[in-house]
VOTIMAR-616951 format. One record per residue: residue in one letter; x, y, z of N, C-alpha, C in turn; residue number from 1. Coordinates in steps of 0.05 Angstrom, whole numbers, always signed. Atoms other than C-alpha are relative to their C-alpha. Layout:
(site 'a', (X, Y, Z), (X, Y, Z), (X, Y, Z), NUM)
...
***
This chain:
(site 'm', (+27, +9, -5), (+750, -317, +654), (-17, +1, -25), 1)
(site 'k', (+16, +6, +17), (+692, -340, +610), (-27, +10, +7), 2)
(site 'v', (+30, -7, -10), (+621, -306, +609), (-16, +3, -21), 3)
(site 'i', (+17, +1, +19), (+560, -303, +570), (-11, +28, +1), 4)
(site 'l', (+11, -31, +3), (+541, -231, +548), (-26, +1, -1), 5)
(site 't', (+31, -12, -1), (+470, -203, +566), (-8, +18, -10), 6)
(site 'a', (+5, -22, +10), (+476, -146, +532), (+18, +6, -25), 7)
(site 'd', (-13, -8, +17), (+508, -114, +470), (+21, +17, +2), 8)
(site 'l', (-19, -11, -6), (+576, -88, +482), (+16, +2, -16), 9)
(site 'p', (-22, -8, +23), (+621, -49, +436), (+26, -9, +3), 10)
(site 'h', (-25, +11, +3), (+686, -80, +425), (+5, -24, +16), 11)
(site 'i', (-5, +20, -16), (+674, -142, +465), (-24, -26, -15), 12)
(site 'g', (+15, +15, +17), (+612, -175, +432), (-28, +8, +0), 13)
(site 'e', (+29, +0, +7), (+534, -188, +420), (-14, -20, +30), 14)
(site 'v', (+19, +22, -12), (+481, -218, +462), (+3, -29, -3), 15)
(site 'g', (-1, +29, +12), (+489, -294, +470), (+28, -13, +2), 16)
(site 'q', (-26, +9, +9), (+560, -294, +454), (+19, -5, +30), 17)
(site 'v', (-25, +8, -27), (+616, -334, +504), (+25, +20, -9), 18)
(site 'v', (-23, -13, +1), (+675, -282, +512), (+17, -4, +17), 19)
(site 'd', (-22, +5, -29), (+738, -292, +556), (+7, +31, +1), 20)
(site 'v', (-10, -25, -16), (+755, -228, +596), (+14, +4, +19), 21)
(site 'a', (-14, +8, -21), (+801, -212, +647), (-21, +4, +28), 22)
(site 'd', (+14, +8, -27), (+780, -236, +717), (-10, +26, +13), 23)
(site 'g', (+15, -26, -12), (+770, -160, +749), (-16, +5, -12), 24)
(site 'y', (+18, -18, +12), (+734, -137, +691), (-24, -13, +1), 25)
(site 'g', (+24, +14, +0), (+682, -197, +693), (-13, -2, +27), 26)
(site 'r', (+6, +7, -25), (+674, -206, +769), (-1, +34, +14), 27)
(site 'n', (+7, -22, -9), (+674, -126, +781), (-14, +18, -15), 28)
(site 'f', (+17, -18, +14), (+642, -90, +726), (-31, -15, -19), 29)
(site 'l', (+20, +15, +21), (+605, -143, +674), (-27, -12, +17), 30)
(site 'i', (+26, +20, -19), (+568, -192, +728), (-15, +17, +15), 31)
(site 'p', (+17, -12, -23), (+545, -143, +782), (-12, +25, -15), 32)
(site 'r', (+16, -17, +7), (+518, -90, +728), (-24, -20, -18), 33)
(site 'g', (+18, +18, +10), (+485, -150, +695), (+4, -1, -25), 34)
(site 'f', (-8, +5, +34), (+519, -149, +625), (+7, -26, -7), 35)
(site 'a', (-5, +31, +11), (+544, -220, +626), (-7, -15, +31), 36)
(site 'i', (+4, +20, -19), (+531, -285, +668), (+31, -15, -5), 37)
(site 'l', (-19, +17, +1), (+582, -333, +690), (-2, -24, -25), 38)
(site 'a', (+3, +16, +20), (+597, -381, +633), (+4, -34, +9), 39)
(site 't', (-7, +31, -9), (+578, -450, +664), (-13, -17, -25), 40)
(site 'p', (+11, +20, +16), (+550, -512, +628), (-34, +7, +3), 41)
(site 'g', (+25, -4, -4), (+483, -498, +663), (-12, +30, -10), 42)
(site 'n', (+17, -27, +14), (+475, -424, +639), (+0, -6, -24), 43)
(site 'e', (-4, +6, +30), (+502, -447, +569), (-26, -12, -14), 44)
(site 'r', (+27, +21, +1), (+441, -499, +565), (-22, +22, +3), 45)
(site 's', (+24, -26, +0), (+396, -443, +592), (-2, +26, -24), 46)
(site 'l', (+2, -25, +28), (+417, -390, +540), (-9, -14, -28), 47)
(site 'a', (+6, +20, +24), (+414, -444, +484), (-33, -1, -4), 48)
(site 'q', (+34, -4, -1), (+333, -449, +505), (-5, +22, -3), 49)
(site 'q', (+6, -30, +3), (+327, -377, +514), (-1, +9, -33), 50)
(site 'q', (-8, -13, +35), (+352, -365, +436), (-18, -20, -15), 51)
(site 'k', (+20, +15, +20), (+306, -425, +411), (-24, +12, +6), 52)
(site 'a', (+20, -18, -6), (+250, -388, +446), (-6, +23, -11), 53)
(site 'r', (+0, -24, +6), (+268, -324, +424), (+0, -3, -31), 54)
(site 'l', (+0, +10, +33), (+276, -353, +345), (-25, -4, -2), 55)
(site 'a', (+28, +8, +1), (+205, -384, +354), (-17, +20, +3), 56)
(site 'r', (+16, -24, -7), (+176, -318, +380), (-1, +17, -25), 57)
(site 'e', (-6, -11, +19), (+207, -281, +326), (-10, -7, -24), 58)
(site 'v', (+18, +12, +30), (+181, -331, +267), (-32, +9, +3), 59)
(site 'k', (+27, -1, -3), (+112, -326, +297), (-13, +30, +1), 60)
(site 'n', (+5, -26, +5), (+113, -247, +301), (-2, +7, -29), 61)
(site 'k', (-5, -8, +30), (+137, -247, +230), (-22, -9, -12), 62)
(site 'a', (+24, +16, +8), (+80, -293, +209), (-23, +21, +3), 63)
(site 'e', (+30, -20, -6), (+24, -247, +246), (+4, +27, -17), 64)
(site 'a', (-1, -32, +15), (+55, -183, +217), (-3, -8, -29), 65)
(site 'e', (-4, -1, +27), (+60, -212, +144), (-30, -2, -2), 66)
(site 'a', (+23, +3, +8), (-15, -235, +150), (-16, +25, +8), 67)
(site 'l', (+10, -22, -5), (-34, -169, +180), (+5, +24, -24), 68)
(site 'a', (-9, -20, +15), (+1, -130, +128), (-19, -14, -34), 69)
(site 't', (+21, +9, +24), (-44, -172, +66), (-25, +8, +8), 70)
(site 'q', (+29, -9, -9), (-105, -154, +107), (-3, +34, -2), 71)
(site 'l', (-4, -33, +4), (-83, -76, +111), (-5, +7, -31), 72)
(site 'q', (-5, -5, +29), (-62, -76, +38), (-26, -5, -16), 73)
(site 'a', (+26, +8, +14), (-134, -101, +15), (-22, +21, +8), 74)
(site 'l', (+25, -19, -11), (-168, -48, +59), (-5, +27, -11), 75)
(site 'p', (+3, -27, +15), (-196, +12, +21), (-5, +21, +23), 76)
(site 'l', (-1, -22, -20), (-182, +72, +63), (-6, +29, -17), 77)
(site 's', (+2, -35, +6), (-211, +146, +48), (-10, +10, +15), 78)
(site 'i', (+6, -28, -21), (-219, +211, +84), (-5, +23, -13), 79)
(site 'a', (+9, -31, +11), (-253, +270, +68), (+4, +27, +16), 80)
(site 'r', (-11, -25, -16), (-227, +334, +88), (-16, +25, -21), 81)
(site 'k', (+2, -26, +14), (-250, +410, +68), (+21, +17, -9), 82)
(site 't', (-17, -11, +19), (-219, +443, +12), (-10, +35, +1), 83)
(site 'g', (-2, -26, +12), (-206, +511, -9), (+3, +10, -27), 84)
(site 'e', (-9, -5, +25), (-187, +550, -67), (+21, -13, -11), 85)
(site 'g', (-17, +16, +11), (-149, +506, -117), (+8, -24, +13), 86)
(site 'e', (+3, +27, -13), (-168, +442, -85), (+19, -3, +23), 87)
(site 'r', (-19, +5, -23), (-120, +455, -24), (-15, -10, +23), 88)
(site 'l', (+6, +16, -22), (-137, +417, +41), (+3, +29, +25), 89)
(site 'y', (+1, -21, -29), (-158, +470, +103), (+23, -11, +23), 90)
(site 'g', (-21, +16, -20), (-118, +417, +146), (+15, -18, -4), 91)
(site 's', (-19, +12, +16), (-80, +364, +135), (-5, -33, +9), 92)
(site 'v', (+1, +30, -13), (-81, +283, +141), (+21, -8, +14), 93)
(site 't', (-20, +14, -21), (-37, +256, +198), (-5, -34, +2), 94)
(site 's', (-6, +33, -5), (-13, +188, +222), (-27, -7, +16), 95)
(site 'm', (+23, -2, -21), (-65, +198, +275), (-31, -5, -13), 96)
(site 'd', (+23, +2, +21), (-120, +203, +218), (+0, -26, -7), 97)
(site 'i', (+3, +21, +12), (-101, +145, +188), (-2, -24, +17), 98)
(site 'a', (+8, +22, -16), (-95, +102, +247), (-27, +1, +12), 99)
(site 'd', (+25, +0, -7), (-166, +121, +267), (-12, -18, -18), 100)
(site 'l', (+23, +18, +20), (-197, +95, +197), (+13, -23, +7), 101)
(site 'i', (-3, +33, -2), (-157, +29, +210), (-12, -10, +25), 102)
(site 'k', (+15, +6, -24), (-183, +28, +276), (-28, -6, -3), 103)
(site 'a', (+29, -4, +8), (-254, +45, +251), (-7, -29, -13), 104)
(site 'r', (+0, +25, +15), (-243, -21, +208), (+4, -25, +16), 105)
(site 'g', (+3, +20, -22), (-236, -66, +270), (+35, -8, +1), 106)
(site 'i', (-31, +6, -6), (-157, -68, +266), (+12, +19, +21), 107)
(site 's', (-14, -24, -16), (-119, -35, +324), (+31, +1, -10), 108)
(site 'l', (-28, -2, +11), (-53, -4, +301), (+11, +21, +13), 109)
(site 'd', (-18, -20, -16), (-2, +43, +341), (+7, +19, -24), 110)
(site 'r', (-8, -18, +18), (-1, +106, +303), (+29, +2, -4), 111)
(site 'r', (-27, -3, +4), (+75, +105, +312), (+13, -16, -27), 112)
(site 'r', (-12, +18, +22), (+81, +49, +262), (-1, +9, -26), 113)
(site 'i', (+5, -16, +26), (+53, +92, +208), (+24, +18, -9), 114)
(site 'm', (-27, -14, +9), (+118, +119, +169), (-5, +26, -16), 115)
(site 'l', (+12, -16, +21), (+84, +182, +143), (+21, +21, +9), 116)
(site 'd', (-12, -21, -6), (+139, +235, +144), (-8, +26, -3), 117)
(site 't', (+17, -32, -5), (+99, +299, +130), (-32, -8, -11), 118)
(site 'p', (+30, +6, +0), (+21, +301, +135), (-9, +7, -37), 119)
(site 'l', (+12, -7, +26), (-19, +294, +68), (-17, +24, +2), 120)
(site 'k', (+16, -22, +9), (-40, +358, +42), (-8, +12, -25), 121)
(site 't', (+15, -6, +16), (-69, +349, -20), (-17, -27, -10), 122)
(site 'l', (+27, +22, +6), (-129, +307, -50), (+13, -19, -21), 123)
(site 'g', (-12, +21, +20), (-112, +243, -87), (-2, -27, +18), 124)
(site 't', (-7, +24, -9), (-89, +175, -72), (+25, -4, +11), 125)
(site 'h', (-27, -2, -11), (-30, +167, -29), (+10, -29, +14), 126)
(site 'k', (-12, +23, -8), (+13, +107, -12), (+16, +1, +24), 127)
(site 'v', (-7, -6, -21), (+25, +107, +60), (+16, -32, +13), 128)
(site 'p', (-8, +25, -6), (+81, +48, +90), (-9, +1, +29), 129)
(site 'i', (-3, +6, -25), (+72, +24, +157), (+11, -26, +2), 130)
(site 'r', (-16, +18, -11), (+119, -17, +197), (-12, -20, +16), 131)
(site 'l', (+11, +19, -24), (+94, -77, +228), (+17, -22, +11), 132)
(site 'h', (-16, +27, -9), (+156, -124, +238), (+28, +19, -13), 133)
(site 'p', (-22, -15, +9), (+229, -97, +225), (+0, -11, -28), 134)
(site 'd', (-3, +6, +20), (+222, -140, +164), (-25, +1, -23), 135)
(site 'v', (+30, -2, +10), (+148, -128, +143), (-8, +27, -2), 136)
(site 'v', (+12, -19, +6), (+126, -67, +114), (-25, -3, -17), 137)
(site 'a', (+16, -4, +13), (+61, -55, +91), (-15, +23, -13), 138)
(site 'e', (+6, -27, +8), (+37, +0, +41), (-33, -3, -6), 139)
(site 'v', (+30, -8, +0), (-37, +24, +47), (+2, +21, -15), 140)
(site 'e', (+3, -30, +14), (-69, +74, -2), (-24, +6, +7), 141)
(site 'v', (+19, -12, -19), (-104, +123, +32), (-9, +29, -24), 142)
(site 'a', (+13, -24, +20), (-157, +172, -15), (-4, +21, +17), 143)
(site 'v', (+11, -32, -11), (-166, +240, +6), (-14, +11, -20), 144)
(site 't', (+24, -1, +10), (-228, +260, -16), (-7, +30, +3), 145)
(site 'k', (+12, -22, -10), (-265, +330, -16), (-27, -5, +10), 146)
(site 'd', (+26, -3, -12), (-316, +343, +30), (-21, +7, -10), 147)
(site 'a', (+32, -10, +13), (-388, +351, +4), (-12, +20, +21), 148)
***
């Protein structure tokens, strides 16, 4: 039985792949659970159209992410924090603080996209990567200064 996979399945194939499986496996497991559809000429044409649409969407999303990356990299970000002895910060600068800074500049960005391993705890300029797309990462410079 030939089926078109609608989900990635280990040892069988990936989404959109036409595979030959045992009749019982396809009829009793894959198709009822929505992991596959029967490989008919109509379903194959539909799949081809969906893949074209997905590819076009992916290209558009990547272009938007690249435009946003250039916009973010040109953005001067500075945050003032109270310091104690030895120029150490009382608190720290987290991804939420950076997201709020970016939002104040008029760009909405989910804080989970900011790839800050540990909060910033020292004064100075820090490079913070932001994953906008699986292929696009913008590096933003955040200046942590002493609060007057």
